[in-house]
N, C-alpha and C positions, 0 to 999 in steps of 0.2 A: 504493500500500500504506500503510495507516494505522499510524503508529508508536505504540508504547506510551507513554502520558503518565505519567511517574513521579509527577508532582505530584498526579494524581488516582487512580492505580492503587494506590499503597501505602496512602494513607489509606483508600481504599475497602475494601482487604483487612482492615485493622485495625478498621475500623468493623464489618465483618462478624463479626470475632472478638468484638468487644464485644457485638454482638447475640446471638450464639450463647451467650456467657457468661451474659448476662442471661436468655436462654430456659432454659438449663440450671438456673440458680438458681431460677427460678420453678417449673420442672418438679419439681425436687428438693424444693422447699418444698411444692408442691401435693400431691405423692404422700405427704407426711407427715401430711396432714390429711384425715381421713375423719369426717364428722359423722353419717353414717348409722348407725342402730341395728344394721345388719348387721355392723358392725365393732366391736362392744362386748363384749369378754369380761368375765368376772366380776371379775378383779383384774389388777394389773400390778406387777411388781417391776423397776424400771429398772436395778438393779445386777447382774442375772443375765447378765453377759457375761464371756467369757474374755479372756485377754491378747491374742488376735489379733483381737478385735472381734466375733467370731461368738458369739452367745448359746450358752451351754453346752448348752441343750436341743437345739440343732441339730447338735451334734457327732456324735450317734449316730443320726440319722434320715435317711431317704432311700429310694430305690427302686433295688434291685439287679436287673439283668436276669438272670433265671434261665430262659433260653430252653430249652425242652424239659422243664422240671421238671414233674412230675405233681402236680396239686392233690390234697389228701386228700379224695376223693369220698365216703368213709364218714363224714366229719365231720358232726355234727348241729347245725343252726341252727334258728331260729324264723322263719317267714314273716310276712307282714303281718297275718295273722289269728291269730298266736300259736301256730300248729300246728308241731309238730316236723317238720323236713324234712332230708333228707340233701343235701349239696352235689351229690352225683351225680344227684339228681333233675332238675337243670337241664342235664345232659349226656347225656341218654338219647334225644334227639330228632334227632340228626344235625346240629344247628346249632352254629356257633361262638358263643362268649359274650364280650361286652364287659364287662369286670370293672372295678369302681371301688371302692376302699377309702375310705370316708368315715365321718364320724359325724354324726348327724342334728341335733345341737345345735351344730355347728361355726359360729362367728360369721362365717366368712370364706371360706377357700379351698375347702372342700368344696362349697359352693353354686356357686362359680365353675367347679369341675371338672364338676359335673353340668349346669350351664347351657351350658358350652362343648361338652360331649358332645352334649346334646340339639340345640343349634344346628347342629352338624356333621351329625348324623343326618338333620336335616330337609333337608340339602342333597344327600343321596344317594338313589338310586332304590330301594335295598334297604329292606325293611320289618322292624321289630322283630316278633318272634313268628312270622315266616315265613322270613326269611333268617338271622336271628341273634337272640340274646336279650341283654338288658341286665340285669346283676346287680350291685347295690350291696350291699356288706357293711359294716355298721358295725363299727369297731374299738374302740368304747367298751365297756370291760369292766364298767362300772358298771351301775346300774339306770336310768341316765338315758335311754338309747336303748331304748325299749320298742317292741313291735310296733305299738302305736297310732300312735306317731310315724312309724314306718316306713310305715305305711299312708297317712298324710297326705302324706308325701313322694312316695310312688308315685303317688298321685292327682294331685298337683301336676305331676309331670313327664310323666305320660301326657297330661294336658291341654295342657301346653306343646308336647309332640311333635305333637299334633293330627292323628293319622292314625287313622281309624276302623278297628276290628278288630285293633288292635295291643296292646290292653291286656294280653293274656296273655304279651307279650314283655318285660314290665318286672317286676323282682323286687327287693324291698328286704328284706334279712335282718338279724336281730340274733342274737347268740350269747353264750355264756359265755366265760370266759377261755381255756379249753382249745381250744375251737373256733376262736376268733379267732387265737390264737397259731399253731395248725396251718396255717390258711389263709394268714395274712400271711407266715409264715416260708417257705412253699413258693413264694409269689409274689415274695418278695424285698422286701416292703413293711415298713419299720421305722418306728416312731413312739415318742413319749415323752410321758408325762404329767408336766407341770411343776407342782410343788406351789405355787411362788410365784405363778404367774399363774392357776392352776387351769384350765388348758386343755391341749389336746394340741398338741405340736409335730410337724409331719409335712410331707411333700412332696406335691405335686399331680401327678396323672397317671392314665392309664387303661391297661389291658392287654387284649389279645385272647387268648382261650384256644380251643384246638382243640375239636372236638366230643367228643374223648375225654379232655379235661381237662388238656392240656399247654400250658404258657405259650408263646405264639407271637409276640406283638408287644408292644412297649412304646411308649407315647406320653406325653411329658412336658409339664408345664405345664397350661394351661387352654384352649388354642386348638389344635384338631386339624383339619388340612386335610381336607375331605370326601373328596377324591380319594384321599389316602393311607389314610384310614380305610376307605373302600370296598374298596380293593385288599387291605388288611390282613384284612378280614373274608372276602373271597373266597379268599385264599390259605390262611387258617386253616381255612376250610371244607374245603379239600383236604388237611388235616393237614400243611400246610407250616409249618416253623419259620423265622422270619425271622432277619435278621442284627442284631447289636447296634446300637441306635440311639444317636445323640448325646444326651448328657444335659445339659439346662439346667433345673435344678430350681428350682421355686418353693416356698417354705416358708411354712407358716402358723405365726405366732408372735405375739409381744407387740403389743398396742395399748394405749396409755395414754389412757383416756377423760378424764382430768383435763387433760392438756396437748394432746390431739389428735394426739399423735405416734405414728407407726407404726414400731415398732422392728425392722424387717427388716434383716438384714445386707446386703440388696440395695441399700439406700440408699447404702452405702459404694461399692458397685460403680457406681452411677449417677454419683456424684461423681468417681470415678476416671475413668470414661468421659468425663465432661465435660472434665476436665483434659487427657486424651489428645487430645480433639477440638480443644481450643484449641492445643495444641502442634502438631498436624498442620496447622492453618490458618496458624499463625505460620510454620511451615516452608514452606508453599506460598507465602505472601507473600514470603518471603526469596528463593525460587527465581524468582518473577516479577520481583522487583527486580533480581536478578543478570542475568536474561535481557534485561530492558529496558536495563540499564546497558551490556551488551555491544553492543546494537543502536545505542545512541546514540554509542558510542565509535568 
C-alpha cells in the first residue's frame, strides 16, 4: 500500500490552489473585456451603482413567474409588415407559443436570448409553425423599434433556424406603451430605461404560453436545454401549467466602451465564487494533510 508523501502532496495541493486562483483572475478579467460592436451601447455612467454594489437600474427589473396568468389577447400590436394585429391572433390555432420579450436594438442580451432559443429549437424534432409558434415582442416604447427592424430580425432568425416551411411560425411584434405594459405586466417581465446609459436594463429568459394564452413555463438565462424545452412545449400544448422554476437571472446593463469594462453585478459574484473555491481547496488540502499525518504516526 502506497503511503501519502506529505512532502509532495501538500505543495501539490497549494500549487493547484494557485493555478485555480490565476485561472479565476484571468476569467474575471477576460469577461470584463468585450471589443465586439455587439456590446457597445450609446453611453455609460460608471457611478450608477447602489450601496450594495448592484446598479440601481437592476433593483427593479426581473422576471416574475406568473404561472396560469392570462395574457391580454385583445391587446393590439404591429406585425413585421406594420399591420395592426391582436395578440390573440397568435393563439387561435391550437398551438402553444414560445414568448420572448426583447428589443431589437439591444446591444447584448436580447440577441443572446434569441440565439440560444433558436439553437435549442434546432435540437428538437418539433417544428415552428406546426407544433408551436415563436413570438418576440419588443418592449421598446420609443420609435426606435419599428416594424422594418422587426422584419429584418424575423428574416435573420428564420434563416438561422433553417427549416423549410416554418416561416409562418416566427413573429416579431412592436407596440405602443399601453400594449407593451399590458403584455409585460401579465407575463411578469419588468424592465427599466436608464437615462444615464441610454439603454434598457432587463433580464434574459423565455416563456411558454398555452394555446389559450396562459403562462405555462419559464426558462431563465440564454441557454435552454432542448429536452426541457420540448417537454415544456408538449405539456403546454395540453394546457398544463408547470411548477415554478429556479431563477438564475442574467441582466443586460452597462458596458463602458472607453475602458472595455462590462459593469455587470455578476462580476462580483464571479469573484466571490473564486474566493469560495480557493477556501474549499485550502480546506481539502488541510484534510489531506491531517489524514497523511495520522497514517505516518
